[in-house]
All heavy atoms as a GROMACS GRO file, in nm:
protein
  602
    1MET      N    1   0.085  -0.117   0.000
    1MET     CA    2   0.000   0.000   0.000
    1MET      C    3   0.090   0.124   0.000
    1MET      O    4   0.187   0.131   0.075
    1MET     CB    5  -0.091  -0.002   0.123
    1MET     CG    6  -0.204   0.095   0.113
    1MET     SD    7  -0.324   0.085   0.250
    1MET     CE    8  -0.388  -0.079   0.232
    2ALA      N    9   0.059   0.218  -0.083
    2ALA     CA   10   0.138   0.341  -0.096
    2ALA      C   11   0.090   0.448   0.002
    2ALA      O   12  -0.023   0.445   0.048
    2ALA     CB   13   0.128   0.394  -0.239
    3SER      N   14   0.177   0.540   0.033
    3SER     CA   15   0.142   0.655   0.116
    3SER      C   16   0.113   0.774   0.024
    3SER      O   17   0.181   0.792  -0.076
    3SER     CB   18   0.255   0.693   0.210
    3SER     OG   19   0.272   0.595   0.308
    4PHE      N   20   0.014   0.852   0.063
    4PHE     CA   21  -0.019   0.974  -0.012
    4PHE      C   22   0.072   1.086   0.036
    4PHE      O   23   0.087   1.109   0.156
    4PHE     CB   24  -0.166   1.012   0.011
    4PHE     CG   25  -0.202   1.144  -0.051
    4PHE    CD1   26  -0.228   1.154  -0.186
    4PHE    CD2   27  -0.208   1.259   0.026
    4PHE    CE1   28  -0.260   1.275  -0.245
    4PHE    CE2   29  -0.241   1.381  -0.030
    4PHE     CZ   30  -0.267   1.389  -0.166
    5THR      N   31   0.132   1.156  -0.058
    5THR     CA   32   0.210   1.274  -0.027
    5THR      C   33   0.146   1.392  -0.098
    5THR      O   34   0.134   1.391  -0.222
    5THR     CB   35   0.356   1.259  -0.076
    5THR    OG1   36   0.412   1.143  -0.015
    5THR    CG2   37   0.439   1.380  -0.041
    6PRO      N   38   0.099   1.492  -0.024
    6PRO     CA   39   0.031   1.605  -0.088
    6PRO      C   40   0.125   1.689  -0.172
    6PRO      O   41   0.247   1.690  -0.150
    6PRO     CB   42  -0.024   1.687   0.030
    6PRO     CG   43   0.049   1.639   0.149
    6PRO     CD   44   0.104   1.504   0.121
    7CYS      N   45   0.067   1.756  -0.269
    7CYS     CA   46   0.144   1.848  -0.353
    7CYS      C   47   0.202   1.959  -0.266
    7CYS      O   48   0.141   2.002  -0.169
    7CYS     CB   49   0.055   1.912  -0.459
    7CYS     SG   50   0.019   1.806  -0.597
    8GLN      N   51   0.318   2.005  -0.306
    8GLN     CA   52   0.382   2.118  -0.240
    8GLN      C   53   0.356   2.246  -0.318
    8GLN      O   54   0.413   2.350  -0.289
    8GLN     CB   55   0.532   2.093  -0.228
    8GLN     CG   56   0.567   1.966  -0.153
    8GLN     CD   57   0.511   1.965  -0.012
    8GLN    OE1   58   0.528   2.060   0.063
    8GLN    NE2   59   0.443   1.859   0.024
    9GLY      N   60   0.272   2.238  -0.422
    9GLY     CA   61   0.239   2.352  -0.506
    9GLY      C   62   0.305   2.339  -0.642
    9GLY      O   63   0.409   2.275  -0.656
   10LYS      N   64   0.241   2.400  -0.742
   10LYS     CA   65   0.292   2.388  -0.878
   10LYS      C   66   0.435   2.439  -0.893
   10LYS      O   67   0.513   2.386  -0.971
   10LYS     CB   68   0.200   2.463  -0.976
   10LYS     CG   69   0.073   2.389  -1.004
   10LYS     CD   70  -0.007   2.461  -1.113
   10LYS     CE   71  -0.134   2.387  -1.143
   10LYS     NZ   72  -0.210   2.447  -1.251
   11SER      N   73   0.470   2.540  -0.816
   11SER     CA   74   0.606   2.595  -0.828
   11SER      C   75   0.712   2.498  -0.774
   11SER      O   76   0.828   2.507  -0.811
   11SER     CB   77   0.616   2.730  -0.758
   11SER     OG   78   0.589   2.715  -0.620
   12ALA      N   79   0.671   2.406  -0.687
   12ALA     CA   80   0.765   2.309  -0.631
   12ALA      C   81   0.772   2.180  -0.713
   12ALA      O   82   0.861   2.099  -0.694
   12ALA     CB   83   0.726   2.274  -0.487
   13CYS      N   84   0.678   2.162  -0.803
   13CYS     CA   85   0.668   2.039  -0.881
   13CYS      C   86   0.783   2.029  -0.980
   13CYS      O   87   0.809   2.120  -1.058
   13CYS     CB   88   0.535   2.034  -0.954
   13CYS     SG   89   0.504   1.876  -1.035
   14ARG      N   90   0.852   1.917  -0.975
   14ARG     CA   91   0.957   1.885  -1.070
   14ARG      C   92   0.924   1.747  -1.125
   14ARG      O   93   0.917   1.650  -1.049
   14ARG     CB   94   1.095   1.882  -1.004
   14ARG     CG   95   1.135   2.013  -0.939
   14ARG     CD   96   1.161   2.123  -1.044
   14ARG     NE   97   1.192   2.250  -0.981
   14ARG     CZ   98   1.104   2.349  -0.967
   14ARG    NH1   99   0.981   2.335  -1.010
   14ARG    NH2  100   1.139   2.462  -0.911
   15ASP      N  101   0.900   1.737  -1.255
   15ASP     CA  102   0.857   1.609  -1.309
   15ASP      C  103   0.939   1.568  -1.431
   15ASP      O  104   1.012   1.647  -1.487
   15ASP     CB  105   0.708   1.615  -1.345
   15ASP     CG  106   0.679   1.706  -1.461
   15ASP    OD1  107   0.696   1.662  -1.576
   15ASP    OD2  108   0.640   1.823  -1.439
   16ASP      N  109   0.922   1.441  -1.466
   16ASP     CA  110   0.990   1.386  -1.583
   16ASP      C  111   0.892   1.360  -1.698
   16ASP      O  112   0.921   1.284  -1.789
   16ASP     CB  113   1.064   1.257  -1.546
   16ASP     CG  114   0.971   1.149  -1.493
   16ASP    OD1  115   0.847   1.163  -1.502
   16ASP    OD2  116   1.022   1.048  -1.441
   17GLY      N  117   0.775   1.423  -1.689
   17GLY     CA  118   0.672   1.402  -1.790
   17GLY      C  119   0.573   1.292  -1.752
   17GLY      O  120   0.468   1.279  -1.812
   18GLU      N  121   0.606   1.214  -1.650
   18GLU     CA  122   0.517   1.108  -1.602
   18GLU      C  123   0.496   1.112  -1.452
   18GLU      O  124   0.389   1.082  -1.404
   18GLU     CB  125   0.573   0.970  -1.641
   18GLU     CG  126   0.565   0.943  -1.790
   18GLU     CD  127   0.607   0.800  -1.822
   18GLU    OE1  128   0.587   0.711  -1.737
   18GLU    OE2  129   0.659   0.780  -1.932
   19THR      N  130   0.600   1.150  -1.378
   19THR     CA  131   0.595   1.146  -1.232
   19THR      C  132   0.650   1.275  -1.174
   19THR      O  133   0.750   1.328  -1.224
   19THR     CB  134   0.679   1.028  -1.178
   19THR    OG1  135   0.632   0.907  -1.236
   19THR    CG2  136   0.670   1.015  -1.028
   20CYS      N  137   0.588   1.323  -1.068
   20CYS     CA  138   0.640   1.439  -0.996
   20CYS      C  139   0.750   1.390  -0.902
   20CYS      O  140   0.727   1.298  -0.822
   20CYS     CB  141   0.529   1.507  -0.916
   20CYS     SG  142   0.589   1.640  -0.809
   21HIS      N  143   0.865   1.449  -0.911
   21HIS     CA  144   0.977   1.408  -0.825
   21HIS      C  145   0.964   1.464  -0.683
   21HIS      O  146   1.032   1.417  -0.592
   21HIS     CB  147   1.110   1.452  -0.886
   21HIS     CG  148   1.138   1.386  -1.017
   21HIS    ND1  149   1.158   1.251  -1.031
   21HIS    CD2  150   1.144   1.436  -1.142
   21HIS    CE1  151   1.178   1.221  -1.157
   21HIS    NE2  152   1.170   1.332  -1.228
   22THR      N  153   0.876   1.562  -0.664
   22THR     CA  154   0.857   1.622  -0.531
   22THR      C  155   0.765   1.535  -0.446
   22THR      O  156   0.799   1.500  -0.333
   22THR     CB  157   0.802   1.764  -0.543
   22THR    OG1  158   0.890   1.841  -0.625
   22THR    CG2  159   0.790   1.830  -0.407
   23CYS      N  160   0.649   1.497  -0.500
   23CYS     CA  161   0.553   1.418  -0.422
   23CYS      C  162   0.554   1.269  -0.458
   23CYS      O  163   0.500   1.188  -0.385
   23CYS     CB  164   0.412   1.473  -0.434
   23CYS     SG  165   0.334   1.451  -0.597
   24GLY      N  166   0.613   1.234  -0.572
   24GLY     CA  167   0.623   1.094  -0.611
   24GLY      C  168   0.500   1.038  -0.681
   24GLY      O  169   0.499   0.922  -0.718
   25ARG      N  170   0.398   1.120  -0.698
   25ARG     CA  171   0.276   1.072  -0.764
   25ARG      C  172   0.286   1.090  -0.915
   25ARG      O  173   0.360   1.176  -0.963
   25ARG     CB  174   0.154   1.146  -0.710
   25ARG     CG  175   0.129   1.115  -0.563
   25ARG     CD  176   0.005   1.178  -0.507
   25ARG     NE  177   0.022   1.322  -0.499
   25ARG     CZ  178  -0.074   1.410  -0.529
   25ARG    NH1  179  -0.192   1.370  -0.569
   25ARG    NH2  180  -0.050   1.539  -0.517
   26THR      N  181   0.210   1.010  -0.988
   26THR     CA  182   0.210   1.026  -1.133
   26THR      C  183   0.133   1.151  -1.170
   26THR      O  184   0.044   1.195  -1.096
   26THR     CB  185   0.146   0.905  -1.204
   26THR    OG1  186   0.006   0.900  -1.170
   26THR    CG2  187   0.213   0.774  -1.167
   27LEU      N  188   0.167   1.208  -1.284
   27LEU     CA  189   0.096   1.327  -1.330
   27LEU      C  190  -0.050   1.294  -1.360
   27LEU      O  191  -0.138   1.378  -1.341
   27LEU     CB  192   0.166   1.387  -1.452
   27LEU     CG  193   0.311   1.431  -1.429
   27LEU    CD1  194   0.368   1.495  -1.556
   27LEU    CD2  195   0.324   1.524  -1.311
   28LYS      N  196  -0.077   1.169  -1.402
   28LYS     CA  197  -0.215   1.125  -1.425
   28LYS      C  198  -0.294   1.128  -1.294
   28LYS      O  199  -0.406   1.176  -1.288
   28LYS     CB  200  -0.215   0.984  -1.484
   28LYS     CG  201  -0.353   0.930  -1.514
   28LYS     CD  202  -0.343   0.787  -1.571
   28LYS     CE  203  -0.477   0.733  -1.609
   28LYS     NZ  204  -0.553   0.679  -1.498
   29GLU      N  205  -0.235   1.076  -1.188
   29GLU     CA  206  -0.300   1.076  -1.056
   29GLU      C  207  -0.326   1.218  -1.008
   29GLU      O  208  -0.436   1.249  -0.958
   29GLU     CB  209  -0.211   1.003  -0.955
   29GLU     CG  210  -0.266   1.002  -0.814
   29GLU     CD  211  -0.171   0.941  -0.713
   29GLU    OE1  212  -0.066   0.885  -0.752
   29GLU    OE2  213  -0.202   0.952  -0.593
   30ILE      N  214  -0.228   1.305  -1.026
   30ILE     CA  215  -0.242   1.445  -0.985
   30ILE      C  216  -0.356   1.511  -1.063
   30ILE      O  217  -0.439   1.581  -1.005
   30ILE     CB  218  -0.110   1.521  -1.004
   30ILE    CG1  219  -0.005   1.469  -0.905
   30ILE    CG2  220  -0.129   1.672  -0.988
   30ILE    CD1  221   0.137   1.514  -0.932
   31ALA      N  222  -0.363   1.485  -1.193
   31ALA     CA  223  -0.467   1.544  -1.276
   31ALA      C  224  -0.606   1.492  -1.237
   31ALA      O  225  -0.702   1.569  -1.231
   31ALA     CB  226  -0.440   1.514  -1.424
   32GLU      N  227  -0.616   1.361  -1.207
   32GLU     CA  228  -0.745   1.304  -1.165
   32GLU      C  229  -0.793   1.368  -1.035
   32GLU      O  230  -0.910   1.405  -1.023
   32GLU     CB  231  -0.734   1.153  -1.146
   32GLU     CG  232  -0.728   1.075  -1.273
   32GLU     CD  233  -0.724   0.925  -1.247
   32GLU    OE1  234  -0.815   0.873  -1.179
   32GLU    OE2  235  -0.629   0.860  -1.295
   33LEU      N  236  -0.704   1.381  -0.939
   33LEU     CA  237  -0.741   1.442  -0.811
   33LEU      C  238  -0.779   1.588  -0.829
   33LEU      O  239  -0.878   1.635  -0.772
   33LEU     CB  240  -0.627   1.428  -0.709
   33LEU     CG  241  -0.655   1.483  -0.570
   33LEU    CD1  242  -0.780   1.423  -0.509
   33LEU    CD2  243  -0.534   1.459  -0.481
   34ARG      N  244  -0.704   1.659  -0.910
   34ARG     CA  245  -0.733   1.799  -0.937
   34ARG      C  246  -0.872   1.815  -0.999
   34ARG      O  247  -0.948   1.904  -0.962
   34ARG     CB  248  -0.626   1.858  -1.029
   34ARG     CG  249  -0.633   2.008  -1.041
   34ARG     CD  250  -0.516   2.063  -1.120
   34ARG     NE  251  -0.394   2.054  -1.038
   34ARG     CZ  252  -0.276   2.019  -1.084
   34ARG    NH1  253  -0.258   1.988  -1.210
   34ARG    NH2  254  -0.172   2.016  -1.003
   35GLU      N  255  -0.907   1.724  -1.092
   35GLU     CA  256  -1.039   1.728  -1.155
   35GLU      C  257  -1.151   1.703  -1.054
   35GLU      O  258  -1.253   1.773  -1.054
   35GLU     CB  259  -1.046   1.624  -1.266
   35GLU     CG  260  -1.178   1.621  -1.340
   35GLU     CD  261  -1.182   1.514  -1.448
   35GLU    OE1  262  -1.077   1.467  -1.493
   35GLU    OE2  263  -1.295   1.478  -1.487
   36LEU      N  264  -1.131   1.606  -0.966
   36LEU     CA  265  -1.232   1.577  -0.863
   36LEU      C  266  -1.248   1.695  -0.767
   36LEU      O  267  -1.360   1.731  -0.730
   36LEU     CB  268  -1.195   1.451  -0.786
   36LEU     CG  269  -1.204   1.321  -0.865
   36LEU    CD1  270  -1.141   1.207  -0.789
   36LEU    CD2  271  -1.349   1.290  -0.900
   37MET      N  272  -1.137   1.756  -0.729
   37MET     CA  273  -1.144   1.872  -0.639
   37MET      C  274  -1.214   1.989  -0.708
   37MET      O  275  -1.290   2.062  -0.643
   37MET     CB  276  -1.003   1.909  -0.591
   37MET     CG  277  -0.948   1.805  -0.496
   37MET     SD  278  -0.775   1.825  -0.447
   37MET     CE  279  -0.759   1.995  -0.414
   38GLN      N  280  -1.190   2.006  -0.837
   38GLN     CA  281  -1.257   2.112  -0.912
   38GLN      C  282  -1.408   2.088  -0.914
   38GLN      O  283  -1.487   2.181  -0.896
   38GLN     CB  284  -1.204   2.118  -1.056
   38GLN     CG  285  -1.265   2.228  -1.140
   38GLN     CD  286  -1.232   2.366  -1.088
   38GLN    OE1  287  -1.119   2.394  -1.051
   38GLN    NE2  288  -1.330   2.454  -1.082
   39LYS      N  289  -1.450   1.963  -0.930
   39LYS     CA  290  -1.593   1.930  -0.930
   39LYS      C  291  -1.655   1.958  -0.793
   39LYS      O  292  -1.766   2.010  -0.785
   39LYS     CB  293  -1.614   1.785  -0.971
   39LYS     CG  294  -1.590   1.762  -1.118
   39LYS     CD  295  -1.614   1.618  -1.156
   39LYS     CE  296  -1.591   1.598  -1.305
   39LYS     NZ  297  -1.620   1.461  -1.348
   40LEU      N  298  -1.584   1.924  -0.686
   40LEU     CA  299  -1.634   1.953  -0.552
   40LEU      C  300  -1.647   2.104  -0.529
   40LEU      O  301  -1.746   2.151  -0.472
   40LEU     CB  302  -1.545   1.890  -0.445
   40LEU     CG  303  -1.554   1.740  -0.431
   40LEU    CD1  304  -1.441   1.687  -0.344
   40LEU    CD2  305  -1.689   1.700  -0.373
   41SER      N  306  -1.548   2.177  -0.572
   41SER     CA  307  -1.551   2.323  -0.558
   41SER      C  308  -1.667   2.382  -0.636
   41SER      O  309  -1.739   2.470  -0.586
   41SER     CB  310  -1.420   2.385  -0.609
   41SER     OG  311  -1.312   2.339  -0.534
   42THR      N  312  -1.686   2.334  -0.757
   42THR     CA  313  -1.796   2.382  -0.841
   42THR      C  314  -1.931   2.352  -0.778
   42THR      O  315  -2.020   2.436  -0.779
   42THR     CB  316  -1.786   2.320  -0.982
   42THR    OG1  317  -1.662   2.359  -1.041
   42THR    CG2  318  -1.901   2.365  -1.071
   43LEU      N  319  -1.945   2.234  -0.718
   43LEU     CA  320  -2.069   2.198  -0.650
   43LEU      C  321  -2.100   2.296  -0.538
   43LEU      O  322  -2.212   2.346  -0.526
   43LEU     CB  323  -2.059   2.055  -0.595
   43LEU     CG  324  -2.183   2.005  -0.521
   43LEU    CD1  325  -2.289   1.961  -0.622
   43LEU    CD2  326  -2.146   1.891  -0.429
   44ALA      N  327  -2.000   2.325  -0.455
   44ALA     CA  328  -2.020   2.417  -0.343
   44ALA      C  329  -2.057   2.557  -0.392
   44ALA      O  330  -2.142   2.624  -0.333
   44ALA     CB  331  -1.894   2.423  -0.256
   45ILE      N  332  -1.996   2.599  -0.501
   45ILE     CA  333  -2.027   2.732  -0.556
   45ILE      C  334  -2.165   2.732  -0.620
   45ILE      O  335  -2.242   2.827  -0.601
   45ILE     CB  336  -1.917   2.774  -0.656
   45ILE    CG1  337  -1.787   2.802  -0.580
   45ILE    CG2  338  -1.961   2.896  -0.737
   45ILE    CD1  339  -1.664   2.816  -0.668
   46THR      N  340  -2.197   2.626  -0.694
   46THR     CA  341  -2.328   2.616  -0.760
   46THR      C  342  -2.442   2.627  -0.659
   46THR      O  343  -2.542   2.695  -0.683
   46THR     CB  344  -2.339   2.484  -0.838
   46THR    OG1  345  -2.239   2.483  -0.939
   46THR    CG2  346  -2.476   2.468  -0.901
   47TYR      N  347  -2.427   2.559  -0.546
   47TYR     CA  348  -2.532   2.561  -0.443
   47TYR      C  349  -2.510   2.670  -0.339
   47TYR      O  350  -2.582   2.676  -0.240
   47TYR     CB  351  -2.544   2.423  -0.380
   47TYR     CG  352  -2.604   2.325  -0.478
   47TYR    CD1  353  -2.523   2.239  -0.551
   47TYR    CD2  354  -2.741   2.324  -0.504
   47TYR    CE1  355  -2.576   2.152  -0.645
   47TYR    CE2  356  -2.794   2.237  -0.597
   47TYR     CZ  357  -2.712   2.152  -0.667
   47TYR     OH  358  -2.766   2.067  -0.760
   48ASP      N  359  -2.411   2.755  -0.363
   48ASP     CA  360  -2.386   2.873  -0.282
   48ASP      C  361  -2.371   2.841  -0.133
   48ASP      O  362  -2.426   2.910  -0.047
   48ASP     CB  363  -2.499   2.976  -0.304
   48ASP     CG  364  -2.460   3.116  -0.261
   48ASP    OD1  365  -2.339   3.147  -0.261
   48ASP    OD2  366  -2.550   3.194  -0.227
   49TYR      N  367  -2.295   2.735  -0.102
   49TYR     CA  368  -2.271   2.700   0.038
   49TYR      C  369  -2.189   2.810   0.103
   49TYR      O  370  -2.083   2.848   0.054
   49TYR     CB  371  -2.194   2.568   0.050
   49TYR     CG  372  -2.267   2.446  -0.001
   49TYR    CD1  373  -2.194   2.336  -0.044
   49TYR    CD2  374  -2.405   2.438  -0.005
   49TYR    CE1  375  -2.258   2.221  -0.090
   49TYR    CE2  376  -2.469   2.324  -0.050
   49TYR     CZ  377  -2.395   2.217  -0.093
   49TYR     OH  378  -2.457   2.104  -0.138
   50GLU      N  379  -2.238   2.860   0.214
   50GLU     CA  380  -2.161   2.960   0.288
   50GLU      C  381  -2.070   2.895   0.390
   50GLU      O  382  -1.969   2.952   0.429
   50GLU     CB  383  -2.252   3.063   0.355
   50GLU     CG  384  -2.342   3.004   0.462
   50GLU     CD  385  -2.432   3.109   0.526
   50GLU    OE1  386  -2.484   3.194   0.453
   50GLU    OE2  387  -2.449   3.103   0.649
   51ASN      N  388  -2.103   2.773   0.432
   51ASN     CA  389  -2.025   2.701   0.532
   51ASN      C  390  -1.933   2.598   0.464
   51ASN      O  391  -1.945   2.478   0.484
   51ASN     CB  392  -2.116   2.634   0.635
   51ASN     CG  393  -2.216   2.540   0.572
   51ASN    OD1  394  -2.248   2.552   0.454
   51ASN    ND2  395  -2.266   2.446   0.650
   52VAL      N  396  -1.838   2.649   0.386
   52VAL     CA  397  -1.751   2.561   0.308
   52VAL      C  398  -1.663   2.472   0.396
   52VAL      O  399  -1.627   2.361   0.355
   52VAL     CB  400  -1.666   2.640   0.205
   52VAL    CG1  401  -1.753   2.701   0.098
   52VAL    CG2  402  -1.581   2.744   0.273
   53ASP      N  403  -1.629   2.516   0.515
   53ASP     CA  404  -1.549   2.431   0.604
   53ASP      C  405  -1.629   2.307   0.644
   53ASP      O  406  -1.574   2.196   0.648
   53ASP     CB  407  -1.505   2.508   0.730
   53ASP     CG  408  -1.396   2.609   0.699
   53ASP    OD1  409  -1.325   2.593   0.598
   53ASP    OD2  410  -1.383   2.705   0.777
   54ASP      N  411  -1.758   2.323   0.674
   54ASP     CA  412  -1.843   2.208   0.706
   54ASP      C  413  -1.854   2.114   0.586
   54ASP      O  414  -1.848   1.992   0.601
   54ASP     CB  415  -1.983   2.254   0.747
   54ASP     CG  416  -1.986   2.324   0.881
   54ASP    OD1  417  -1.891   2.306   0.961
   54ASP    OD2  418  -2.082   2.399   0.906
   55PHE      N  419  -1.868   2.170   0.468
   55PHE     CA  420  -1.876   2.091   0.345
   55PHE      C  421  -1.746   2.011   0.327
   55PHE      O  422  -1.750   1.890   0.304
   55PHE     CB  423  -1.901   2.184   0.226
   55PHE     CG  424  -1.892   2.116   0.092
   55PHE    CD1  425  -1.991   2.029   0.050
   55PHE    CD2  426  -1.785   2.140   0.008
   55PHE    CE1  427  -1.983   1.966  -0.074
   55PHE    CE2  428  -1.777   2.079  -0.116
   55PHE     CZ  429  -1.876   1.992  -0.157
   56ALA      N  430  -1.632   2.076   0.341
   56ALA     CA  431  -1.503   2.010   0.322
   56ALA      C  432  -1.481   1.900   0.427
   56ALA      O  433  -1.431   1.791   0.395
   56ALA     CB  434  -1.390   2.112   0.327
   57GLN      N  435  -1.520   1.926   0.551
   57GLN     CA  436  -1.505   1.826   0.657
   57GLN      C  437  -1.596   1.707   0.631
   57GLN      O  438  -1.556   1.592   0.653
   57GLN     CB  439  -1.536   1.888   0.793
   57GLN     CG  440  -1.429   1.984   0.838
   57GLN     CD  441  -1.470   2.061   0.964
   57GLN    OE1  442  -1.566   2.027   1.031
   57GLN    NE2  443  -1.396   2.166   0.994
   58TYR      N  444  -1.717   1.732   0.582
   58TYR     CA  445  -1.810   1.625   0.548
   58TYR      C  446  -1.752   1.537   0.437
   58TYR      O  447  -1.752   1.415   0.447
   58TYR     CB  448  -1.945   1.683   0.504
   58TYR     CG  449  -2.039   1.580   0.449
   58TYR    CD1  450  -2.112   1.497   0.534
   58TYR    CD2  451  -2.056   1.565   0.311
   58TYR    CE1  452  -2.198   1.402   0.483
   58TYR    CE2  453  -2.141   1.470   0.259
   58TYR     CZ  454  -2.212   1.388   0.345
   58TYR     OH  455  -2.297   1.293   0.295
   59VAL      N  456  -1.700   1.602   0.332
   59VAL     CA  457  -1.642   1.527   0.220
   59VAL      C  458  -1.524   1.443   0.269
   59VAL      O  459  -1.513   1.325   0.234
   59VAL     CB  460  -1.599   1.623   0.107
   59VAL    CG1  461  -1.516   1.551   0.002
   59VAL    CG2  462  -1.722   1.687   0.042
   60ALA      N  463  -1.438   1.499   0.351
   60ALA     CA  464  -1.322   1.425   0.402
   60ALA      C  465  -1.366   1.306   0.487
   60ALA      O  466  -1.315   1.194   0.470
   60ALA     CB  467  -1.233   1.519   0.484
   61ARG      N  468  -1.461   1.328   0.575
   61ARG     CA  469  -1.510   1.222   0.664
   61ARG      C  470  -1.575   1.109   0.585
   61ARG      O  471  -1.546   0.990   0.604
   61ARG     CB  472  -1.607   1.282   0.766
   61ARG     CG  473  -1.646   1.193   0.878
   61ARG     CD  474  -1.727   1.266   0.985
   61ARG     NE  475  -1.847   1.332   0.933
   61ARG     CZ  476  -1.863   1.464   0.920
   61ARG    NH1  477  -1.766   1.547   0.954
   61ARG    NH2  478  -1.975   1.515   0.873
   62LYS      N  479  -1.662   1.144   0.491
   62LYS     CA  480  -1.732   1.044   0.411
   62LYS      C  481  -1.638   0.970   0.317
   62LYS      O  482  -1.653   0.850   0.295
   62LYS     CB  483  -1.846   1.109   0.331
   62LYS     CG  484  -1.960   1.162   0.416
   62LYS     CD  485  -2.028   1.052   0.495
   62LYS     CE  486  -2.125   0.976   0.408
   62LYS     NZ  487  -2.208   0.880   0.483
   63THR      N  488  -1.539   1.039   0.264
   63THR     CA  489  -1.443   0.975   0.176
   63THR      C  490  -1.364   0.869   0.251
   63THR      O  491  -1.345   0.756   0.202
   63THR     CB  492  -1.348   1.078   0.112
   63THR    OG1  493  -1.426   1.174   0.039
   63THR    CG2  494  -1.248   1.013   0.019
   64ALA      N  495  -1.319   0.902   0.371
   64ALA     CA  496  -1.244   0.805   0.452
   64ALA      C  497  -1.330   0.682   0.482
   64ALA      O  498  -1.282   0.568   0.472
   64ALA     CB  499  -1.196   0.871   0.582
   65LYS      N  500  -1.457   0.702   0.514
   65LYS     CA  501  -1.546   0.590   0.542
   65LYS      C  502  -1.569   0.506   0.417
   65LYS      O  503  -1.573   0.382   0.425
   65LYS     CB  504  -1.680   0.641   0.596
   65LYS     CG  505  -1.674   0.690   0.738
   65LYS     CD  506  -1.810   0.733   0.789
   65LYS     CE  507  -1.802   0.779   0.932
   65LYS     NZ  508  -1.934   0.814   0.987
   66MET      N  509  -1.583   0.570   0.302
   66MET     CA  510  -1.603   0.497   0.178
   66MET      C  511  -1.481   0.414   0.142
   66MET      O  512  -1.494   0.300   0.094
   66MET     CB  513  -1.638   0.593   0.064
   66MET     CG  514  -1.775   0.657   0.078
   66MET     SD  515  -1.807   0.779  -0.051
   66MET     CE  516  -1.862   0.670  -0.181
   67ILE      N  517  -1.361   0.468   0.164
   67ILE     CA  518  -1.238   0.395   0.138
   67ILE      C  519  -1.231   0.271   0.226
   67ILE      O  520  -1.202   0.160   0.179
   67ILE     CB  521  -1.115   0.485   0.158
   67ILE    CG1  522  -1.111   0.593   0.049
   67ILE    CG2  523  -0.987   0.403   0.157
   67ILE    CD1  524  -1.013   0.706   0.078
   68ASP      N  525  -1.258   0.289   0.355
   68ASP     CA  526  -1.256   0.176   0.448
   68ASP      C  527  -1.355   0.068   0.405
   68ASP      O  528  -1.322  -0.050   0.403
   68ASP     CB  529  -1.287   0.221   0.591
   68ASP     CG  530  -1.176   0.303   0.653
   68ASP    OD1  531  -1.061   0.298   0.602
   68ASP    OD2  532  -1.204   0.373   0.753
   69TYR      N  533  -1.475   0.110   0.369
   69TYR     CA  534  -1.579   0.016   0.328
   69TYR      C  535  -1.538  -0.059   0.202
   69TYR      O  536  -1.550  -0.182   0.194
   69TYR     CB  537  -1.712   0.090   0.306
   69TYR     CG  538  -1.821  -0.001   0.256
   69TYR    CD1  539  -1.887  -0.086   0.344
   69TYR    CD2  540  -1.858  -0.003   0.122
   69TYR    CE1  541  -1.987  -0.170   0.300
   69TYR    CE2  542  -1.957  -0.087   0.076
   69TYR     CZ  543  -2.021  -0.171   0.166
   69TYR     OH  544  -2.120  -0.256   0.120
   70GLN      N  545  -1.487   0.014   0.102
   70GLN     CA  546  -1.448  -0.052  -0.023
   70GLN      C  547  -1.332  -0.148  -0.002
   70GLN      O  548  -1.328  -0.255  -0.065
   70GLN     CB  549  -1.413   0.054  -0.130
   70GLN     CG  550  -1.535   0.124  -0.182
   70GLN     CD  551  -1.502   0.226  -0.290
   70GLN    OE1  552  -1.394   0.225  -0.349
   70GLN    NE2  553  -1.594   0.318  -0.314
   71ARG      N  554  -1.239  -0.113   0.085
   71ARG     CA  555  -1.127  -0.204   0.114
   71ARG      C  556  -1.176  -0.331   0.182
   71ARG      O  557  -1.130  -0.441   0.152
   71ARG     CB  558  -1.023  -0.134   0.200
   71ARG     CG  559  -0.938  -0.037   0.120
   71ARG     CD  560  -0.831   0.026   0.205
   71ARG     NE  561  -0.744   0.109   0.122
   71ARG     CZ  562  -0.671   0.207   0.169
   71ARG    NH1  563  -0.672   0.235   0.298
   71ARG    NH2  564  -0.595   0.276   0.087
   72LEU      N  565  -1.272  -0.318   0.273
   72LEU     CA  566  -1.329  -0.436   0.338
   72LEU      C  567  -1.400  -0.525   0.236
   72LEU      O  568  -1.389  -0.647   0.240
   72LEU     CB  569  -1.427  -0.395   0.448
   72LEU     CG  570  -1.366  -0.345   0.578
   72LEU    CD1  571  -1.475  -0.292   0.672
   72LEU    CD2  572  -1.288  -0.456   0.646
   73GLU      N  573  -1.472  -0.462   0.144
   73GLU     CA  574  -1.544  -0.538   0.040
   73GLU      C  575  -1.445  -0.611  -0.050
   73GLU      O  576  -1.471  -0.724  -0.089
   73GLU     CB  577  -1.630  -0.444  -0.043
   73GLU     CG  578  -1.752  -0.390   0.030
   73GLU     CD  579  -1.855  -0.498   0.057
   73GLU    OE1  580  -1.899  -0.565  -0.039
   73GLU    OE2  581  -1.891  -0.516   0.174
   74GLN      N  582  -1.334  -0.549  -0.083
   74GLN     CA  583  -1.234  -0.611  -0.170
   74GLN      C  584  -1.167  -0.730  -0.102
   74GLN      O  585  -1.136  -0.829  -0.166
   74GLN     CB  586  -1.127  -0.509  -0.211
   74GLN     CG  587  -1.175  -0.409  -0.312
   74GLN     CD  588  -1.066  -0.305  -0.344
   74GLN    OE1  589  -0.960  -0.302  -0.282
   74GLN    NE2  590  -1.095  -0.218  -0.440
   75ASP      N  591  -1.145  -0.716   0.029
   75ASP     CA  592  -1.080  -0.824   0.104
   75ASP      C  593  -1.174  -0.943   0.125
   75ASP      O  594  -1.130  -1.051   0.156
   75ASP     CB  595  -1.027  -0.773   0.238
   75ASP     CG  596  -0.911  -0.675   0.220
   75ASP    OD1  597  -0.849  -0.674   0.111
   75ASP    OD2  598  -0.882  -0.602   0.316
   76GLY      N  599  -1.305  -0.914   0.107
   76GLY     CA  600  -1.406  -1.017   0.113
   76GLY      C  601  -1.427  -1.074   0.247
   76GLY      O  602  -1.462  -1.171   0.285
   0.00000   0.00000   0.00000
């Protein structure tokens, strides 16, 4: 199982065209996560949420639970 290393920002990113040497993630993985985060941001703006911290905490909490559940299902 791999460890997640967060981005240090675009200015810190050094890549070889496939992998970021700063965080170790593939550029494909970074792009997928960026797209998902953009969709979450757009959702909050579309519905004009004023309590974005509550929204972000909810997403984080539910995502962790979904990961745990899916891993249990995979292990059978």
